[in-house]
N, C-alpha and C positions, 0 to 999 in steps of 0.2 A: 180691611182697614178703612176707617171712615175717610171721606174726602176732606182734603185740607181747605176746601172752599165750599161754602153754601151759597147756592144761587137759586133763589125762589122768587116768584111773583106773589106779592101780598097786596090785594086790592089793585091799585093802579101803579104800584111801585115795584121795580126790580130790586130786590134786596140782596146785596153781595156782602158776605161776611167771611173774613179770614178765620179759619177754624183750626188753627194749629197752635193752641196756647202753650203747649209744652216747649215750643221753640220761640215764644213771644211772636208767633205768626211770621217768622222770617220767611221771605219769599223764595220759592224754588221754581224750577221750570214747570212742574206740574200745576202749581198755583197760577203762574202767569198764563198758561194756556187755558185753564179753566175760566179765569176771569175774562180773557179775550173772547172765548167762545160764547159766554153768556152775554157780554156786551154786544157782540155782533148780532146775536139772535134778537135781543131786545131793541136794537136800533131800528129794526124794520117791523116790530110788533106794535100794532095800534093799541093794544091793551096795556102797554107799559108807557106811562107818562113821564116817569122820572126814575132815577136810580139812587139808592142809598148804599154807601160803602162804609163798612165798619169792621171791627175785629173783636173776637170773643176772648175772654180771659181777663183777669184782674191786672196782669202785669203790663199790658200795653197793646196798642193797635198793631204795631209792626216794628220789629227790631232791625229791619233792613233786609238786604239780600242774604240768602243762605250761603255763606262762604264755605261751609262744610261741603256743600254740593260742588262748589267750584273746585275745591281741592281734589275731591273724589273724581270728578270728570277730567281734571287736568292729568291725573294719574292714568286715566284711560286714553289719553291722547286727544281729547276733544278740543277743537278750536274754540276756546272759551269765549273770546270776544265776539265771534261771529254768530254765536247761538245764545248764550245766557244773557249778555248785555244787550244784544240787538233785540231780542224778544222782549226784554224788560222795557227798553226805551220805546218800542212800538206800542206796548201797552200803556205807558205813561202818556204818550201822544194821543192815543185813542181816548183816554179819559179826559185829557185837556180839551179835545176837539169834539167831544161827544155831542150828537145832535139833540139830546134831551137833557134837562137839568140833572145835575149830579150833586149830591150832598155827601161830604165825607165827615166822619167823626173820628178825631184822633184823641186817644186817651193813654195815660201812662207812658211807657217807653215808646217813642216814635222816632226812629233814627234813619238817617241815610235814605235808602230806597223806600222806607215807609213814608217819609215826608214827600218824596217824589210821587208816590202813588196818590196820596191824598191831597197834596199841596198845589195842584194845578187845576183843580176842578172849580166850578163857579161858586159853590158855597162850602166853605171850610170851617168846621167846628172844632175847637179844642176844649177839653175839659179843664177845670181849674187845677187838676192834678197831673197834667201832661208834662212830659220832659222830652223836648225835642233836641236834636243835635246832628251835626255832620261830623262823625268821628273818624273819617277816612284817613287823615294823615297819621292817626295813631296806629293804623295797621298797614301802612305802606301803600296807600291808595290815594285817590283824589275824589272830591265831591263830584257826583255824576247824576244821571237821570234828570237833567234839567236844573240841578242844584246851582251850577255856576250862573245860570241865567237869573235865577231868583236872588242869589247872593249879591250879584252885581247891581241889583236894584234896591238894595237896602241903603239907608242914609249914609253919606260920607264913605268912610273906610270900614264901617262896621262889618260888612260882608267879608272883607278881606280878613279881618280879625277872627270872625266866626269860623271861616274855612281853614285858616292856618292853624288855629289853636284848638280846634275841635271843641268849641264852647257849648255847653248845654244851655237851652233856653227854657224859660218859664212860659206859662200861658200869656202873661202880660207882655213878655218879649215878642211872642208870636204875633200878637195883634199889632204892636208898634212897628214891627219890622216887615209886616206883610206876609207872614207865613200862614196866617189864618184870618178869618173874618169876624168870628164871634167866640166868646167864652161862655160855655154852659156848665153850671155846676155838675160835678160827676153824679150826684144823687138825682139829677133831673134828666139824665140821658135816656133812661127808660121811658119817661113821659114823652120826650121829644121823638124818640123812635116810634112809639105808638101813634103819636099824632101824625107823623109823616105817612105811616103805613095805612092809617085810617082815612087819609084825605081823599076826597073825590077828585076826579080828573081836573075840573076847573081850579081846584085848590093846589094844583101842582105846576102852575106856571112859574117862571123864574121870580116874578114879583111876589106872588102868593107864598112861595117857599121862603123867600127872604123874610117876609113878615112873620110867617109861622116860626121860623128858627129864632128870630130876634125876640119873640115872645117868651123864650126860655133863657135868654142871654142875660148876663150881668156885665156891668161896666168893667173894663180892664183898668188895672192900677198902673203906676209908673213902671216903666221897663227898667230893670236893673242894668241891662246892657247899654241902653241908651244913656244912662246916667254916666257912663264912662266915655262917651263919644268924643269929648274934646281931646283927651290924650290919645285915644285910638286914632283919630284923624291925624294928629300930629306925628305919631310914630309909624303908623301903617301906610302912610302915603308914600313911603320910600319906594324906590324902583326895584330893589332886590331884597331877599330875605335877610342877607347879611346886613344891609343898611337898616332894615327894620330892627334887627337885634341891637345894632349900635345905638339907634335912637332910644330904644327901650331902656338900655343900660344908662345912657346919659340922663334921660328923664328921671329914672329911679334915683339917680345920684344927685338930683336937684338942679341939673343944668336946664337951660331953656332949649326947648325943641319945638320948632314950628311956631315960635312966638309964645309958647306956653311953658310955665313952670309948674311943677307938681303942687306947690303951695297955692297956686292960683286956679287950680282945676276945680270944676264943679263936683268932682269925685273926691270925697274927703280922704280916701285911701289910695289916691292915684299912684303915689310912688311905690307902695307895696304891691298894688295890682299890676303895675307895669313890670316890676321885677319878677313877679310870679309868671306873667305872660312870657317873658324872656326865658325863664327856667323851663317852662313847658315846651317852647320851641326847640330847645336843645335836646329834648328827649325824643322828638318825633323824627320820622324818616326824612332825611335831607332831600332825597329825590322827590318824595311826595310834596314837600313844602315848596320846592322850586316850581314843580309842575302845577300845583294848585294856585300859586300866585299868578302864574302866566295864564292859566285857564280862567280864573275869575276876572282878571283884567280884560281878557278877550271878550268876555260876556257883556262888557259895557259898550262894545262898538256897534250898536244898532242891530244886534242880532235878534231874531225871532227865536221862540222856543225850539222850533225844528232845527235851526242852525246850531244851537247849542247842543242838542242831542247828537247831531252828526259829529261835531267836534269832540264831544265827550266820549263817544264810542271809539273814535280813533285813539284817543289817549288811554281809555280803559283797555283796549286791545293791546296797546304797547306795554302797559303795566303788567299784563299777564306774562310777559317775557322777561320781567325784571325780578331780581331776587327779593326785594323788599316786600312785595305783596305777599309772597309765600311765607317769608319770615314773620310778618305781622299777623297774617291769618292763622298760622300755626299757633302763635301765642294766644290769639283770640279764642281759637277752638279749645286750647288747653286751659282756658280761663285764667291766663296769666297776665291779662292786660292791666290788672291793678298794679303790677310791679312797675309800670311806667310812672306811677305816682309815688313810688317808694325808692326811687334812685336807681333802679335796674333798667337799663336801656337795651332793647333788642340789638342784635348784631346787624345794623343797617349797612348796606353797601351801595355807594360809598358812605362812610361815616361822617364825612366833612362836607359842609355846604360848598366849599371852594372846589371840590372835586366832581360836583354834579355837572354833567354835560348838557347845557341848555340847548345846544344845536340839535341833539337827538330828540329832545322834548318838543321843540318847535316843529321839527320835521314830522313827528308823530301826529301832532295836532293838525297839520296842514295837508297831509297826504290822504286822499280819499281811499276808502276801503272797498274792495269788491263786495263784501258783505256789509252793506250800509243799512241805516235805519230806514231811509226813504229812497230806495234805489232809483225809482223813476225820476225823482227830483234831481238826481245826479246824472241822468241820462244813461243809467245802467239797466239793462233788461231785468224785469222782475224775476225771471227764471234763474238768474245768476245769484239772487240774494240768498 
């Protein structure tokens, strides 16, 4: 069976490609470990001046974590949060802190863990055909892999909206919201890749790479999501998901919310969009919504990426003990997630926002794990990780 990751040195560049197109390059443990091994080797290799990360196949760079594997390993009794998520987050941190320049290219479907792999490196390219998103609340989970840290740094309450409603983003959104640095037309990605792989070592400094990449870039247009920011800020600044819903309903009905009425919004479809946002929230996992809101808000409190990864691991580990993750993933694996948009809602437990226990969620976020992302940083011996 061919390897799901290609790791080759071409010229002065370590070229990492996700090579599992039949699964839209969904990440599993084998892929995480192969990527980590290559990065570790190249960090000390003087022949490698930079790293390029991309994915093969027309459908996308990476659909996120391979939850089929999570379900299978859960059935085997594996401590999921201590292995799958921990190793994923360590890889994400390694890419974010890598001692050599890293360029990522995101094309097509790039979701959840795919954004986390590519979205924390110094030079982030999206194609004009990219579709990004944090779909976690739709399958009973929370944005992770540093996602809450990134979402907390978007303008106003936009990150809250994206996280709760599992909103898809365009290339223009990605630039405006800080998910990427440049847009390159899909038909020019091959040229960009060749130029990077053919560059000599002096041409692979951070400044030189930035100039090279921008030579293939096009200007981003107006972000569709940012065009909705006035009513998003007014409605999603509430302290709870229930209060957000109340504001959305009131706003959609023409009431003033946060000093704004739909008729005065910069979004000409503000009332309809707010009503649609409320309808979407009613279909998603209540537990995931409450935990996601709490986690994104926590990401605003002066955290570094490493802090967010530790907090997200604690929460991810807790979710592996909750029924909604398995309910949602089973629907995802069965390719029934489209029913969420057709009026059929999974059997979430609890089914009502009022019945979600925030105390358990807060405790999960704040209680350090024995199997942490950065054990030495928590004073825990490495051999216990």
